[in-house]
mmCIF file of the N, C-alpha and C atoms, coordinates in Angstrom:
data_MODEL
# 
_entry.id   MODEL 
# 
loop_
_atom_site.group_PDB 
_atom_site.id 
_atom_site.type_symbol 
_atom_site.label_atom_id 
_atom_site.label_alt_id 
_atom_site.label_comp_id 
_atom_site.label_asym_id 
_atom_site.label_entity_id 
_atom_site.label_seq_id 
_atom_site.pdbx_PDB_ins_code 
_atom_site.Cartn_x 
_atom_site.Cartn_y 
_atom_site.Cartn_z 
_atom_site.occupancy 
_atom_site.B_iso_or_equiv 
_atom_site.pdbx_formal_charge 
_atom_site.auth_seq_id 
_atom_site.auth_comp_id 
_atom_site.auth_asym_id 
_atom_site.auth_atom_id 
_atom_site.pdbx_PDB_model_num 
ATOM 1   N N  . MET A 1 1  ? -37.249 -47.790 63.212 1.00 0.00 ? 1  MET A N  1 
ATOM 2   C CA . MET A 1 1  ? -36.132 -46.869 62.945 1.00 0.00 ? 1  MET A CA 1 
ATOM 3   C C  . MET A 1 1  ? -36.639 -45.636 62.211 1.00 0.00 ? 1  MET A C  1 
ATOM 4   N N  . LYS A 1 2  ? -37.462 -45.860 61.181 1.00 0.00 ? 2  LYS A N  1 
ATOM 5   C CA . LYS A 1 2  ? -37.973 -44.733 60.413 1.00 0.00 ? 2  LYS A CA 1 
ATOM 6   C C  . LYS A 1 2  ? -38.886 -43.861 61.272 1.00 0.00 ? 2  LYS A C  1 
ATOM 7   N N  . ARG A 1 3  ? -39.724 -44.517 62.111 1.00 0.00 ? 3  ARG A N  1 
ATOM 8   C CA . ARG A 1 3  ? -40.607 -43.727 62.984 1.00 0.00 ? 3  ARG A CA 1 
ATOM 9   C C  . ARG A 1 3  ? -39.789 -42.889 63.956 1.00 0.00 ? 3  ARG A C  1 
ATOM 10  N N  . LYS A 1 4  ? -38.726 -43.487 64.498 1.00 0.00 ? 4  LYS A N  1 
ATOM 11  C CA . LYS A 1 4  ? -37.895 -42.756 65.456 1.00 0.00 ? 4  LYS A CA 1 
ATOM 12  C C  . LYS A 1 4  ? -37.243 -41.547 64.773 1.00 0.00 ? 4  LYS A C  1 
ATOM 13  N N  . THR A 1 5  ? -36.770 -41.729 63.550 1.00 0.00 ? 5  THR A N  1 
ATOM 14  C CA . THR A 1 5  ? -36.130 -40.627 62.823 1.00 0.00 ? 5  THR A CA 1 
ATOM 15  C C  . THR A 1 5  ? -37.141 -39.522 62.574 1.00 0.00 ? 5  THR A C  1 
ATOM 16  N N  . ASN A 1 6  ? -38.352 -39.899 62.164 1.00 0.00 ? 6  ASN A N  1 
ATOM 17  C CA . ASN A 1 6  ? -39.370 -38.884 61.909 1.00 0.00 ? 6  ASN A CA 1 
ATOM 18  C C  . ASN A 1 6  ? -39.715 -38.130 63.185 1.00 0.00 ? 6  ASN A C  1 
ATOM 19  N N  . HIS A 1 7  ? -39.775 -38.844 64.299 1.00 0.00 ? 7  HIS A N  1 
ATOM 20  C CA . HIS A 1 7  ? -40.104 -38.200 65.570 1.00 0.00 ? 7  HIS A CA 1 
ATOM 21  C C  . HIS A 1 7  ? -38.997 -37.227 65.971 1.00 0.00 ? 7  HIS A C  1 
ATOM 22  N N  . ASN A 1 8  ? -37.742 -37.644 65.784 1.00 0.00 ? 8  ASN A N  1 
ATOM 23  C CA . ASN A 1 8  ? -36.626 -36.763 66.138 1.00 0.00 ? 8  ASN A CA 1 
ATOM 24  C C  . ASN A 1 8  ? -36.637 -35.516 65.269 1.00 0.00 ? 8  ASN A C  1 
ATOM 25  N N  . SER A 1 9  ? -36.861 -35.658 63.968 1.00 0.00 ? 9  SER A N  1 
ATOM 26  C CA . SER A 1 9  ? -36.871 -34.493 63.084 1.00 0.00 ? 9  SER A CA 1 
ATOM 27  C C  . SER A 1 9  ? -38.061 -33.600 63.428 1.00 0.00 ? 9  SER A C  1 
ATOM 28  N N  . TYR A 1 10 ? -39.179 -34.206 63.855 1.00 0.00 ? 10 TYR A N  1 
ATOM 29  C CA . TYR A 1 10 ? -40.352 -33.414 64.248 1.00 0.00 ? 10 TYR A CA 1 
ATOM 30  C C  . TYR A 1 10 ? -40.031 -32.577 65.480 1.00 0.00 ? 10 TYR A C  1 
ATOM 31  N N  . LYS A 1 11 ? -39.395 -33.190 66.471 1.00 0.00 ? 11 LYS A N  1 
ATOM 32  C CA . LYS A 1 11 ? -39.026 -32.449 67.679 1.00 0.00 ? 11 LYS A CA 1 
ATOM 33  C C  . LYS A 1 11 ? -38.029 -31.347 67.342 1.00 0.00 ? 11 LYS A C  1 
ATOM 34  N N  . LYS A 1 12 ? -37.062 -31.657 66.481 1.00 0.00 ? 12 LYS A N  1 
ATOM 35  C CA . LYS A 1 12 ? -36.051 -30.670 66.120 1.00 0.00 ? 12 LYS A CA 1 
ATOM 36  C C  . LYS A 1 12 ? -36.707 -29.490 65.400 1.00 0.00 ? 12 LYS A C  1 
ATOM 37  N N  . ARG A 1 13 ? -37.656 -29.804 64.509 1.00 0.00 ? 13 ARG A N  1 
ATOM 38  C CA . ARG A 1 13 ? -38.328 -28.747 63.753 1.00 0.00 ? 13 ARG A CA 1 
ATOM 39  C C  . ARG A 1 13 ? -39.173 -27.881 64.688 1.00 0.00 ? 13 ARG A C  1 
ATOM 40  N N  . MET A 1 14 ? -39.832 -28.493 65.675 1.00 0.00 ? 14 MET A N  1 
ATOM 41  C CA . MET A 1 14 ? -40.658 -27.723 66.600 1.00 0.00 ? 14 MET A CA 1 
ATOM 42  C C  . MET A 1 14 ? -39.785 -26.795 67.442 1.00 0.00 ? 14 MET A C  1 
ATOM 43  N N  . SER A 1 15 ? -38.672 -27.288 67.965 1.00 0.00 ? 15 SER A N  1 
ATOM 44  C CA . SER A 1 15 ? -37.800 -26.445 68.789 1.00 0.00 ? 15 SER A CA 1 
ATOM 45  C C  . SER A 1 15 ? -37.192 -25.340 67.937 1.00 0.00 ? 15 SER A C  1 
ATOM 46  N N  . ALA A 1 16 ? -36.849 -25.644 66.685 1.00 0.00 ? 16 ALA A N  1 
ATOM 47  C CA . ALA A 1 16 ? -36.271 -24.634 65.806 1.00 0.00 ? 16 ALA A CA 1 
ATOM 48  C C  . ALA A 1 16 ? -37.284 -23.528 65.522 1.00 0.00 ? 16 ALA A C  1 
ATOM 49  N N  . SER A 1 17 ? -38.538 -23.903 65.279 1.00 0.00 ? 17 SER A N  1 
ATOM 50  C CA . SER A 1 17 ? -39.552 -22.887 65.009 1.00 0.00 ? 17 SER A CA 1 
ATOM 51  C C  . SER A 1 17 ? -39.827 -22.070 66.271 1.00 0.00 ? 17 SER A C  1 
ATOM 52  N N  . ARG A 1 18 ? -39.753 -22.704 67.435 1.00 0.00 ? 18 ARG A N  1 
ATOM 53  C CA . ARG A 1 18 ? -39.978 -21.973 68.681 1.00 0.00 ? 18 ARG A CA 1 
ATOM 54  C C  . ARG A 1 18 ? -38.869 -20.940 68.882 1.00 0.00 ? 18 ARG A C  1 
ATOM 55  N N  . VAL A 1 19 ? -37.616 -21.328 68.619 1.00 0.00 ? 19 VAL A N  1 
ATOM 56  C CA . VAL A 1 19 ? -36.493 -20.397 68.746 1.00 0.00 ? 19 VAL A CA 1 
ATOM 57  C C  . VAL A 1 19 ? -36.635 -19.268 67.729 1.00 0.00 ? 19 VAL A C  1 
ATOM 58  N N  . ALA A 1 20 ? -37.039 -19.603 66.509 1.00 0.00 ? 20 ALA A N  1 
ATOM 59  C CA . ALA A 1 20 ? -37.196 -18.571 65.478 1.00 0.00 ? 20 ALA A CA 1 
ATOM 60  C C  . ALA A 1 20 ? -38.311 -17.606 65.862 1.00 0.00 ? 20 ALA A C  1 
ATOM 61  N N  . TYR A 1 21 ? -39.389 -18.106 66.443 1.00 0.00 ? 21 TYR A N  1 
ATOM 62  C CA . TYR A 1 21 ? -40.497 -17.239 66.861 1.00 0.00 ? 21 TYR A CA 1 
ATOM 63  C C  . TYR A 1 21 ? -40.030 -16.298 67.960 1.00 0.00 ? 21 TYR A C  1 
ATOM 64  N N  . ARG A 1 22 ? -39.300 -16.835 68.934 1.00 0.00 ? 22 ARG A N  1 
ATOM 65  C CA . ARG A 1 22 ? -38.817 -15.997 70.032 1.00 0.00 ? 22 ARG A CA 1 
ATOM 66  C C  . ARG A 1 22 ? -37.819 -14.958 69.519 1.00 0.00 ? 22 ARG A C  1 
ATOM 67  N N  . THR A 1 23 ? -36.938 -15.373 68.595 1.00 0.00 ? 23 THR A N  1 
ATOM 68  C CA . THR A 1 23 ? -35.943 -14.443 68.054 1.00 0.00 ? 23 THR A CA 1 
ATOM 69  C C  . THR A 1 23 ? -36.624 -13.331 67.279 1.00 0.00 ? 23 THR A C  1 
ATOM 70  N N  . SER A 1 24 ? -37.595 -13.658 66.433 1.00 0.00 ? 24 SER A N  1 
ATOM 71  C CA . SER A 1 24 ? -38.285 -12.627 65.652 1.00 0.00 ? 24 SER A CA 1 
ATOM 72  C C  . SER A 1 24 ? -39.096 -11.721 66.575 1.00 0.00 ? 24 SER A C  1 
ATOM 73  N N  . PHE A 1 25 ? -39.616 -12.269 67.668 1.00 0.00 ? 25 PHE A N  1 
ATOM 74  C CA . PHE A 1 25 ? -40.389 -11.456 68.609 1.00 0.00 ? 25 PHE A CA 1 
ATOM 75  C C  . PHE A 1 25 ? -39.485 -10.405 69.253 1.00 0.00 ? 25 PHE A C  1 
ATOM 76  N N  . TYR A 1 26 ? -38.308 -10.840 69.733 1.00 0.00 ? 26 TYR A N  1 
ATOM 77  C CA . TYR A 1 26 ? -37.383 -9.882  70.355 1.00 0.00 ? 26 TYR A CA 1 
ATOM 78  C C  . TYR A 1 26 ? -36.859 -8.894  69.322 1.00 0.00 ? 26 TYR A C  1 
ATOM 79  N N  . TRP A 1 27 ? -36.634 -9.365  68.079 1.00 0.00 ? 27 TRP A N  1 
ATOM 80  C CA . TRP A 1 27 ? -36.148 -8.454  67.038 1.00 0.00 ? 27 TRP A CA 1 
ATOM 81  C C  . TRP A 1 27 ? -37.188 -7.382  66.758 1.00 0.00 ? 27 TRP A C  1 
ATOM 82  N N  . LEU A 1 28 ? -38.457 -7.777  66.663 1.00 0.00 ? 28 LEU A N  1 
ATOM 83  C CA . LEU A 1 28 ? -39.521 -6.795  66.436 1.00 0.00 ? 28 LEU A CA 1 
ATOM 84  C C  . LEU A 1 28 ? -39.617 -5.832  67.613 1.00 0.00 ? 28 LEU A C  1 
ATOM 85  N N  . LEU A 1 29 ? -39.448 -6.351  68.828 1.00 0.00 ? 29 LEU A N  1 
ATOM 86  C CA . LEU A 1 29 ? -39.520 -5.501  70.020 1.00 0.00 ? 29 LEU A CA 1 
ATOM 87  C C  . LEU A 1 29 ? -38.418 -4.440  69.976 1.00 0.00 ? 29 LEU A C  1 
ATOM 88  N N  . GLN A 1 30 ? -37.189 -4.859  69.716 1.00 0.00 ? 30 GLN A N  1 
ATOM 89  C CA . GLN A 1 30 ? -36.083 -3.907  69.642 1.00 0.00 ? 30 GLN A CA 1 
ATOM 90  C C  . GLN A 1 30 ? -36.286 -2.936  68.480 1.00 0.00 ? 30 GLN A C  1 
ATOM 91  N N  . TYR A 1 31 ? -36.792 -3.434  67.357 1.00 0.00 ? 31 TYR A N  1 
ATOM 92  C CA . TYR A 1 31 ? -36.994 -2.585  66.183 1.00 0.00 ? 31 TYR A CA 1 
ATOM 93  C C  . TYR A 1 31 ? -38.024 -1.501  66.489 1.00 0.00 ? 31 TYR A C  1 
ATOM 94  N N  . ASN A 1 32 ? -39.110 -1.886  67.148 1.00 0.00 ? 32 ASN A N  1 
ATOM 95  C CA . ASN A 1 32 ? -40.148 -0.916  67.490 1.00 0.00 ? 32 ASN A CA 1 
ATOM 96  C C  . ASN A 1 32 ? -39.634 0.103   68.497 1.00 0.00 ? 32 ASN A C  1 
ATOM 97  N N  . VAL A 1 33 ? -38.866 -0.351  69.474 1.00 0.00 ? 33 VAL A N  1 
ATOM 98  C CA . VAL A 1 33 ? -38.323 0.567   70.482 1.00 0.00 ? 33 VAL A CA 1 
ATOM 99  C C  . VAL A 1 33 ? -37.337 1.533   69.834 1.00 0.00 ? 33 VAL A C  1 
ATOM 100 N N  . ARG A 1 34 ? -36.524 1.027   68.917 1.00 0.00 ? 34 ARG A N  1 
ATOM 101 C CA . ARG A 1 34 ? -35.512 1.873   68.280 1.00 0.00 ? 34 ARG A CA 1 
ATOM 102 C C  . ARG A 1 34 ? -36.166 2.932   67.392 1.00 0.00 ? 34 ARG A C  1 
ATOM 103 N N  . ASP A 1 35 ? -37.248 2.563   66.686 1.00 0.00 ? 35 ASP A N  1 
ATOM 104 C CA . ASP A 1 35 ? -37.877 3.490   65.755 1.00 0.00 ? 35 ASP A CA 1 
ATOM 105 C C  . ASP A 1 35 ? -38.983 4.317   66.400 1.00 0.00 ? 35 ASP A C  1 
ATOM 106 N N  . ALA A 1 36 ? -39.256 4.073   67.676 1.00 0.00 ? 36 ALA A N  1 
ATOM 107 C CA . ALA A 1 36 ? -40.316 4.843   68.330 1.00 0.00 ? 36 ALA A CA 1 
ATOM 108 C C  . ALA A 1 36 ? -39.833 6.275   68.595 1.00 0.00 ? 36 ALA A C  1 
ATOM 109 N N  . PRO A 1 37 ? -40.676 7.262   68.352 1.00 0.00 ? 37 PRO A N  1 
ATOM 110 C CA . PRO A 1 37 ? -40.268 8.648   68.631 1.00 0.00 ? 37 PRO A CA 1 
ATOM 111 C C  . PRO A 1 37 ? -40.094 8.872   70.126 1.00 0.00 ? 37 PRO A C  1 
ATOM 112 N N  . ALA A 1 38 ? -38.947 9.349   70.504 1.00 0.00 ? 38 ALA A N  1 
ATOM 113 C CA . ALA A 1 38 ? -38.660 9.536   71.943 1.00 0.00 ? 38 ALA A CA 1 
ATOM 114 C C  . ALA A 1 38 ? -39.142 10.930  72.342 1.00 0.00 ? 38 ALA A C  1 
# 
């Protein structure tokens, strides 16, 4: 039971970090495009 819980929290943490990485990547992309001299 404890191993299963740890595995589930590990998977949840990995997916959460992946979403956060993708979100920060798109945010940086939009930020750079917005502040780039046209």
